[in-house]
TORMAR-137024 format. One record per residue (C-alpha): residue in one letter; chain; z, x, y. Coordinates in nm, 2 decimals, always signed. Example, Ala and Ser with C-alpha at 12.3 -4.5 7.8 and 13.67 -1.06 7.14 Angstrom:
<recs>
  aa  ch      zz      xx      yy
   A   A   +0.78   +1.23   -0.45
   S   A   +0.71   +1.37   -0.11
</recs>
This chain:
<recs>
  aa  ch      zz      xx      yy
   M   A   -5.35   +8.02   +8.36
   Q   A   -5.14   +7.88   +8.08
   Y   A   -5.47   +7.73   +7.93
   F   A   -5.63   +8.07   +7.91
   R   A   -5.31   +8.23   +7.75
   T   A   -5.29   +7.95   +7.49
   L   A   -5.66   +7.98   +7.40
   L   A   -5.65   +8.35   +7.38
   L   A   -5.34   +8.36   +7.16
   F   A   -5.49   +8.09   +6.93
   A   A   -5.81   +8.28   +6.88
   L   A   -5.64   +8.61   +6.82
   L   A   -5.40   +8.46   +6.56
   A   A   -5.62   +8.20   +6.40
   N   A   -5.68   +8.28   +6.04
   S   A   -6.04   +8.26   +5.94
   N   A   -6.15   +8.17   +5.59
   P   A   -6.06   +8.50   +5.42
   T   A   -6.23   +8.42   +5.10
   I   A   -6.38   +8.73   +4.94
   A   A   -6.61   +8.63   +4.65
   C   A   -6.57   +8.85   +4.34
   S   A   -6.64   +8.85   +3.97
   M   A   -6.52   +9.02   +3.65
   Y   A   -6.57   +9.03   +3.28
   K   A   -6.41   +9.18   +2.97
   I   A   -6.56   +9.29   +2.64
   T   A   -6.39   +9.39   +2.32
   V   A   -6.59   +9.54   +2.04
   D   A   -6.45   +9.74   +1.74
   G   A   -6.11   +9.79   +1.89
   K   A   -6.24   +9.91   +2.23
   T   A   -6.20   +9.70   +2.54
   M   A   -6.40   +9.74   +2.87
   V   A   -6.33   +9.55   +3.19
   G   A   -6.58   +9.53   +3.48
   C   A   -6.49   +9.42   +3.83
   N   A   -6.72   +9.34   +4.13
   E   A   -6.54   +9.33   +4.46
   D   A   -6.77   +9.14   +4.71
   A   A   -6.64   +9.21   +5.06
   W   A   -6.75   +9.31   +5.41
   R   A   -6.49   +9.58   +5.46
   T   A   -6.56   +9.95   +5.51
   T   A   -6.23  +10.08   +5.38
   S   A   -6.30  +10.07   +5.01
   S   A   -6.05  +10.31   +4.83
   I   A   -5.93  +10.43   +4.50
   W   A   -5.58  +10.57   +4.46
   F   A   -5.36  +10.71   +4.19
   E   A   -4.98  +10.66   +4.15
   N   A   -4.76  +10.82   +3.90
   A   A   -4.49  +10.63   +3.71
   K   A   -4.18  +10.54   +3.92
   N   A   -3.94  +10.62   +3.63
   D   A   -3.93  +10.77   +3.28
   H   A   -4.01  +10.43   +3.12
   G   A   -4.30  +10.34   +3.35
   Y   A   -4.67  +10.41   +3.36
   G   A   -4.90  +10.58   +3.60
   A   A   -5.19  +10.38   +3.74
   A   A   -5.51  +10.37   +3.93
   F   A   -5.60  +10.10   +4.18
   T   A   -5.90  +10.00   +4.39
   G   A   -5.90   +9.79   +4.70
   S   A   -6.02   +9.76   +5.06
   R   A   -5.80   +9.53   +5.25
   R   A   -5.54   +9.71   +5.47
   V   A   -5.20   +9.55   +5.48
   G   A   -5.04   +9.82   +5.68
   Q   A   -5.12  +10.16   +5.84
   S   A   -5.13  +10.34   +5.51
   R   A   -5.13  +10.06   +5.25
   I   A   -5.42   +9.87   +5.09
   A   A   -5.38   +9.56   +4.88
   P   A   -5.48   +9.63   +4.51
   Q   A   -5.80   +9.45   +4.40
   S   A   -5.82   +9.59   +4.05
   G   A   -5.65   +9.86   +3.85
   M   A   -5.55  +10.02   +3.52
   N   A   -5.24  +10.20   +3.39
   E   A   -5.19  +10.47   +3.13
   A   A   -5.13  +10.20   +2.86
   G   A   -5.48  +10.07   +2.92
   L   A   -5.37   +9.75   +3.09
   V   A   -5.63   +9.64   +3.34
   F   A   -5.62   +9.37   +3.61
   S   A   -5.86   +9.21   +3.85
   R   A   -5.80   +8.98   +4.15
   L   A   -6.05   +8.71   +4.26
   A   A   -6.04   +8.46   +4.54
   S   A   -6.01   +8.10   +4.43
   Y   A   -5.89   +7.75   +4.53
   Y   A   -5.60   +7.57   +4.39
   P   A   -5.44   +7.27   +4.56
   R   A   -5.08   +7.34   +4.67
   Q   A   -4.82   +7.16   +4.47
   E   A   -4.46   +7.05   +4.54
   E   A   -4.19   +7.31   +4.49
   Q   A   -4.11   +7.38   +4.12
   I   A   -3.78   +7.25   +3.99
   I   A   -3.70   +7.58   +3.81
   A   A   -3.59   +7.84   +4.07
   K   A   -3.80   +8.15   +4.06
   K   A   -3.80   +8.48   +4.25
   A   A   -3.99   +8.49   +4.57
   I   A   -4.27   +8.74   +4.61
   T   A   -4.22   +8.91   +4.95
   N   A   -4.45   +9.22   +4.93
   E   A   -4.79   +9.18   +4.75
   V   A   -4.85   +9.55   +4.72
   E   A   -4.51   +9.62   +4.56
   Y   A   -4.54   +9.32   +4.33
   L   A   -4.89   +9.39   +4.21
   S   A   -4.85   +9.76   +4.16
   G   A   -4.51   +9.70   +4.00
   I   A   -4.67   +9.51   +3.72
   L   A   -4.90   +9.80   +3.62
   H   A   -4.61  +10.05   +3.66
   Q   A   -4.38   +9.85   +3.43
   C   A   -4.60   +9.65   +3.18
   R   A   -4.79   +9.78   +2.88
   S   A   -4.93   +9.46   +2.73
   V   A   -5.04   +9.10   +2.83
   D   A   -4.72   +8.97   +2.67
   E   A   -4.51   +9.19   +2.89
   V   A   -4.71   +9.09   +3.20
   K   A   -4.65   +8.72   +3.11
   R   A   -4.27   +8.77   +3.09
   Y   A   -4.28   +8.96   +3.42
   I   A   -4.48   +8.70   +3.61
   E   A   -4.28   +8.41   +3.47
   Q   A   -3.99   +8.53   +3.68
   Y   A   -4.17   +8.48   +4.01
   D   A   -4.31   +8.19   +4.22
   H   A   -4.67   +8.28   +4.19
   S   A   -4.78   +8.02   +4.44
   F   A   -4.75   +8.30   +4.69
   F   A   -5.11   +8.38   +4.58
   I   A   -5.23   +8.03   +4.65
   E   A   -5.58   +8.16   +4.72
   D   A   -5.61   +8.39   +4.43
   V   A   -5.66   +8.40   +4.06
   F   A   -5.57   +8.71   +3.86
   I   A   -5.66   +8.83   +3.51
   Y   A   -5.48   +9.10   +3.30
   V   A   -5.64   +9.25   +3.00
   D   A   -5.47   +9.49   +2.76
   Q   A   -5.61   +9.74   +2.51
   S   A   -5.61   +9.49   +2.23
   G   A   -5.85   +9.27   +2.42
   K   A   -5.59   +8.99   +2.49
   Y   A   -5.61   +8.86   +2.84
   L   A   -5.39   +8.65   +3.07
   V   A   -5.54   +8.44   +3.35
   V   A   -5.28   +8.40   +3.63
   E   A   -5.33   +8.10   +3.86
   P   A   -5.08   +7.99   +4.13
   Y   A   -4.91   +7.75   +3.89
   N   A   -5.05   +7.82   +3.55
   L   A   -5.08   +8.10   +3.29
   I   A   -5.37   +8.09   +3.05
   E   A   -5.38   +8.32   +2.75
   G   A   -5.69   +8.41   +2.55
   N   A   -5.83   +8.66   +2.30
   K   A   -6.20   +8.61   +2.29
   S   A   -6.42   +8.91   +2.24
   S   A   -6.59   +8.84   +2.58
   Y   A   -6.48   +8.66   +2.89
   V   A   -6.62   +8.61   +3.24
   L   A   -6.44   +8.49   +3.55
   S   A   -6.54   +8.44   +3.91
   N   A   -6.40   +8.24   +4.20
   F   A   -6.24   +7.95   +4.03
   C   A   -5.92   +7.86   +3.84
   P   A   -6.01   +7.77   +3.48
   S   A   -5.74   +7.50   +3.45
   I   A   -5.91   +7.28   +3.71
   T   A   -6.27   +7.39   +3.67
   D   A   -6.49   +7.27   +3.38
   P   A   -6.76   +7.51   +3.24
   A   A   -7.04   +7.31   +3.40
   S   A   -6.89   +7.34   +3.74
   A   A   -6.82   +7.71   +3.69
   R   A   -7.19   +7.76   +3.62
   N   A   -7.27   +7.65   +3.97
   L   A   -7.14   +7.99   +4.08
   D   A   -7.42   +8.24   +4.06
   R   A   -7.20   +8.53   +3.97
   Y   A   -7.04   +8.35   +3.68
   R   A   -7.36   +8.20   +3.55
   N   A   -7.54   +8.53   +3.56
   G   A   -7.27   +8.70   +3.36
   D   A   -7.24   +8.42   +3.11
   D   A   -7.61   +8.41   +3.05
   F   A   -7.62   +8.79   +3.01
   L   A   -7.35   +8.78   +2.74
   K   A   -7.53   +8.50   +2.56
   A   A   -7.86   +8.69   +2.56
   H   A   -7.73   +9.03   +2.46
   P   A   -7.52   +9.14   +2.16
   L   A   -7.19   +9.27   +2.28
   E   A   -7.14   +9.65   +2.33
   A   A   -6.84   +9.82   +2.46
   S   A   -7.04  +10.10   +2.63
   I   A   -7.08  +10.21   +2.99
   A   A   -7.46  +10.14   +2.98
   Y   A   -7.41   +9.78   +2.87
   C   A   -7.13   +9.72   +3.12
   T   A   -7.33   +9.87   +3.40
   A   A   -7.62   +9.64   +3.32
   L   A   -7.38   +9.34   +3.32
   S   A   -7.22   +9.44   +3.64
   D   A   -7.56   +9.48   +3.80
   T   A   -7.65   +9.13   +3.68
   M   A   -7.34   +8.98   +3.84
   H   A   -7.36   +9.18   +4.17
   V   A   -7.45   +9.03   +4.51
   C   A   -7.69   +9.15   +4.78
   R   A   -7.75   +8.90   +5.06
   N   A   -8.08   +8.88   +5.24
   R   A   -7.94   +8.86   +5.59
   N   A   -7.76   +9.20   +5.62
   G   A   -7.80   +9.35   +5.28
   D   A   -7.43   +9.31   +5.23
   G   A   -7.26   +9.19   +4.92
   T   A   -7.08   +9.38   +4.63
   L   A   -6.88   +9.65   +4.80
   L   A   -6.74   +9.82   +4.49
   T   A   -6.79   +9.79   +4.12
   S   A   -6.53   +9.94   +3.88
   I   A   -6.57   +9.96   +3.50
   W   A   -6.24  +10.03   +3.33
   D   A   -6.22  +10.19   +2.98
   G   A   -5.86  +10.13   +2.87
   K   A   -5.89  +10.31   +2.54
   H   A   -6.00  +10.64   +2.70
   G   A   -5.83  +10.60   +3.04
   L   A   -6.16  +10.62   +3.23
   V   A   -6.30  +10.43   +3.53
   N   A   -6.65  +10.44   +3.65
   L   A   -6.72  +10.34   +4.01
   Y   A   -7.05  +10.22   +4.16
   F   A   -7.07  +10.18   +4.54
   Y   A   -7.23   +9.91   +4.75
   H   A   -7.44   +9.74   +4.48
   N   A   -7.62  +10.06   +4.39
   F   A   -7.62  +10.12   +4.02
   D   A   -7.83  +10.43   +4.01
   G   A   -7.54  +10.67   +4.02
   T   A   -7.17  +10.66   +3.93
   V   A   -6.85  +10.86   +3.98
   Q   A   -6.61  +10.87   +3.69
   F   A   -6.24  +10.94   +3.70
   N   A   -6.01  +11.03   +3.41
   L   A   -5.67  +10.87   +3.48
   S   A   -5.46  +11.13   +3.32
   Q   A   -5.63  +11.42   +3.50
   E   A   -5.60  +11.24   +3.84
   L   A   -5.23  +11.16   +3.79
   A   A   -5.17  +11.53   +3.71
   K   A   -5.28  +11.60   +4.07
   G   A   -5.00  +11.38   +4.21
   D   A   -5.02  +11.06   +4.40
   H   A   -5.34  +11.06   +4.61
   M   A   -5.60  +10.82   +4.77
   L   A   -5.97  +10.87   +4.81
   Q   A   -6.22  +10.69   +5.03
   V   A   -6.49  +10.56   +4.80
   A   A   -6.78  +10.60   +5.05
   D   A   -6.71  +10.97   +5.06
   L   A   -6.77  +11.00   +4.69
   F   A   -7.13  +10.88   +4.71
   P   A   -7.46  +10.98   +4.89
   V   A   -7.53  +10.80   +5.22
   N   A   -7.62  +10.43   +5.16
   A   A   -7.84  +10.29   +5.43
   E   A   -7.72   +9.93   +5.38
   F   A   -7.35  +10.04   +5.40
   E   A   -7.42  +10.25   +5.71
   R   A   -7.56   +9.93   +5.87
   L   A   -7.25   +9.74   +5.77
   K   A   -7.03  +10.00   +5.93
   T   A   -7.21   +9.96   +6.27
   Y   A   -7.23   +9.58   +6.25
   K   A   -6.99   +9.44   +6.51
   T   A   -6.82   +9.10   +6.47
   P   A   -6.51   +8.95   +6.63
   F   A   -6.33   +9.02   +6.30
   N   A   -6.38   +9.40   +6.30
   T   A   -6.39   +9.44   +6.68
   P   A   -6.10   +9.26   +6.85
   A   A   -6.26   +9.30   +7.19
   L   A   -6.54   +9.07   +7.08
   R   A   -6.29   +8.80   +6.99
   V   A   -6.12   +8.83   +7.33
   L   A   -6.47   +8.81   +7.49
   L   A   -6.54   +8.49   +7.30
   V   A   -6.22   +8.34   +7.43
   L   A   -6.29   +8.45   +7.79
   L   A   -6.64   +8.30   +7.77
   A   A   -6.50   +7.98   +7.64
   G   A   -6.26   +7.97   +7.93
   V   A   -6.54   +8.03   +8.18
   L   A   -6.76   +7.77   +8.03
   F   A   -6.47   +7.52   +8.04
   T   A   -6.42   +7.60   +8.41
   F   A   -6.79   +7.56   +8.49
   A   A   -6.80   +7.23   +8.29
   L   A   -6.52   +7.09   +8.51
   L   A   -6.69   +7.20   +8.83
   L   A   -7.02   +7.05   +8.73
   L   A   -6.86   +6.72   +8.63
   M   A   -6.66   +6.70   +8.94
   H   A   -6.96   +6.77   +9.15
   Y   A   -7.16   +6.51   +8.96
   F   A   -6.90   +6.23   +8.99
   F   A   -6.76   +6.30   +9.33
   K   A   -7.06   +6.41   +9.54
   S   A   -7.14   +6.20   +9.85
   E   A   -7.50   +6.13   +9.77
   C   A   -7.75   +6.15   +9.49
   N   A   -8.04   +6.40   +9.45
   R   A   -8.30   +6.48   +9.19
   F   A   -8.09   +6.76   +9.03
   D   A   -7.79   +6.54   +8.93
   R   A   -7.88   +6.53   +8.56
   I   A   -7.88   +6.90   +8.53
   Y   A   -7.51   +6.91   +8.61
   L   A   -7.42   +6.66   +8.35
   F   A   -7.65   +6.82   +8.09
   S   A   -7.51   +7.17   +8.15
   A   A   -7.15   +7.04   +8.13
   M   A   -7.24   +6.88   +7.79
   I   A   -7.39   +7.20   +7.66
   N   A   -7.08   +7.39   +7.77
   V   A   -6.85   +7.16   +7.58
   I   A   -7.07   +7.20   +7.27
   L   A   -7.07   +7.58   +7.31
   I   A   -6.69   +7.60   +7.34
   G   A   -6.66   +7.43   +7.01
   Y   A   -6.91   +7.67   +6.85
   L   A   -6.73   +7.97   +7.00
   F   A   -6.42   +7.85   +6.82
   V   A   -6.61   +7.84   +6.50
   L   A   -6.74   +8.20   +6.56
   A   A   -6.38   +8.31   +6.63
   T   A   -6.23   +8.16   +6.31
   N   A   -6.50   +8.18   +6.04
   V   A   -6.60   +8.53   +5.93
   N   A   -6.86   +8.40   +5.68
   V   A   -7.08   +8.28   +5.96
   Y   A   -7.17   +8.64   +6.04
   Y   A   -7.29   +8.73   +5.69
   F   A   -7.43   +8.43   +5.50
   D   A   -7.78   +8.31   +5.56
   A   A   -7.85   +8.11   +5.88
   P   A   -7.82   +7.82   +5.94
   Y   A   -7.48   +7.87   +5.78
   K   A   -7.36   +7.60   +5.53
   H   A   -6.98   +7.57   +5.50
   Y   A   -6.85   +7.49   +5.16
   S   A   -6.64   +7.20   +5.28
   S   A   -6.69   +7.12   +5.65
   F   A   -6.99   +6.92   +5.76
   L   A   -6.91   +6.98   +6.12
   I   A   -6.91   +7.36   +6.08
   S   A   -7.24   +7.34   +5.89
   L   A   -7.38   +7.12   +6.17
   S   A   -7.26   +7.37   +6.44
   S   A   -7.48   +7.64   +6.29
   Y   A   -7.78   +7.46   +6.46
   I   A   -7.63   +7.50   +6.81
   P   A   -7.80   +7.84   +6.87
   Y   A   -8.14   +7.68   +6.80
   F   A   -8.04   +7.39   +7.03
   L   A   -7.95   +7.63   +7.31
   L   A   -8.27   +7.81   +7.28
   I   A   -8.47   +7.49   +7.32
   A   A   -8.25   +7.36   +7.60
   L   A   -8.26   +7.68   +7.79
   I   A   -8.63   +7.63   +7.89
   P   A   -8.58   +7.32   +8.10
   L   A   -8.25   +7.44   +8.23
   L   A   -8.40   +7.76   +8.37
   V   A   -8.69   +7.57   +8.52
   Y   A   -8.46   +7.32   +8.69
   S   A   -8.23   +7.61   +8.80
   V   A   -8.52   +7.79   +8.97
   L   A   -8.63   +7.46   +9.15
   M   A   -8.27   +7.40   +9.26
   L   A   -8.23   +7.74   +9.40
   K   A   -8.54   +7.69   +9.62
   S   A   -8.42   +7.34   +9.73
   K   A   -8.19   +7.28  +10.03
   E   A   -8.04   +6.97   +9.87
   N   A   -7.74   +7.15   +9.72
   K   A   -7.46   +7.37   +9.85
   R   A   -7.45   +7.74   +9.77
   W   A   -7.13   +7.72   +9.56
   I   A   -7.28   +7.47   +9.31
   K   A   -7.60   +7.67   +9.30
   G   A   -7.40   +7.99   +9.23
   A   A   -7.20   +7.81   +8.96
   L   A   -7.51   +7.69   +8.78
   V   A   -7.68   +8.03   +8.80
   L   A   -7.37   +8.20   +8.65
   N   A   -7.35   +7.93   +8.39
   S   A   -7.71   +8.00   +8.29
   L   A   -7.65   +8.37   +8.27
   I   A   -7.37   +8.31   +8.02
   Y   A   -7.62   +8.11   +7.82
   L   A   -7.85   +8.41   +7.82
   A   A   -7.57   +8.65   +7.72
   L   A   -7.47   +8.41   +7.43
   I   A   -7.83   +8.39   +7.31
   A   A   -7.84   +8.77   +7.30
   G   A   -7.52   +8.77   +7.09
   F   A   -7.65   +8.50   +6.86
   N   A   -7.97   +8.70   +6.81
   Y   A   -7.77   +9.02   +6.73
   W   A   -7.57   +8.83   +6.47
   G   A   -7.88   +8.67   +6.32
   L   A   -7.76   +8.32   +6.41
   T   A   -8.10   +8.23   +6.55
   S   A   -8.30   +8.33   +6.24
   L   A   -8.43   +8.09   +5.99
   S   A   -8.36   +8.22   +5.64
</recs>
């Protein structure tokens, strides 16, 4: 019983790779700065909200985001304040370093911290002074960029601050201090944006930025998922244009001052646009990461497979006499062990459900190799079912072992049905 409790708790608490791939750019032409942000995520809670200044010296701001961090709170992904200061957040990698010698304030609430910057800062210089007070390694898996009306920008890594003032700048899922330009161009989003800027004269217009955002957006073949929300921020005029679920045929525009005059409020982005068939499919697509019952089911199936593996191995090694079906017990037990490992992968890696199959993990050969298990099970199921039918007709085995093998095979069939639903058996 303790085994099942431990396995269940681990699967429920295990943190999957939470990486959400995003991209952004900034353009400054003739004193006007535009910032575009693509949030690439699988969430269905994309929102935009408006918050007035917290005091007489602060600034009102608009934020977008989709990741819930509480019942009524969403982590900011991008935003802009009344001073025209814009920020964007992107997932990235930076190796954790030893604690810094200089004591800094700890970040304890990401929402309060990130929203506080826009509520209190007017320029990149003020943002830099603000951030330098804090231990920013709290965001070890993120890189931020802040852009003010003048066109100056500040890239905020977990341990570094990088200032710049180029007329155009593109950033995706990497930290510039540890990523050379050639390596950065291996990322499609970054390369597409960089190539677009090189091929087209700069314009600080909504048409130009829409085309650039479209060039950098993502739409994956498997489920049609990809860029959840695109926001284009005009700091000079206090405007933001939204494009929903990588559809750039229509936009919704908000005037920051007018929205703040209505008081603090939040809007669900999906409600602002016509029905999007690909997004509707995303909403009904069930995985262990948006349906907790499925994760519990994976744990229970792993527990049952483990139990059957023990029974089959015990019967194989401790039976009194040999018969022609001995190998099927050993083969089934081996498959069970392999499947238990794969169920762990499915319970802890959200990317498996969205990227093309067979899934290739960015750093783990074993996880990449495990993506071929559904195909292996499909092939192995044919001889297993044949042998199971023959064994059922035979009088050489006891009923309990026959029943165990039949139930074991039924679990295989159920898993294949699930693998097929998630697209794990397709060849992209």
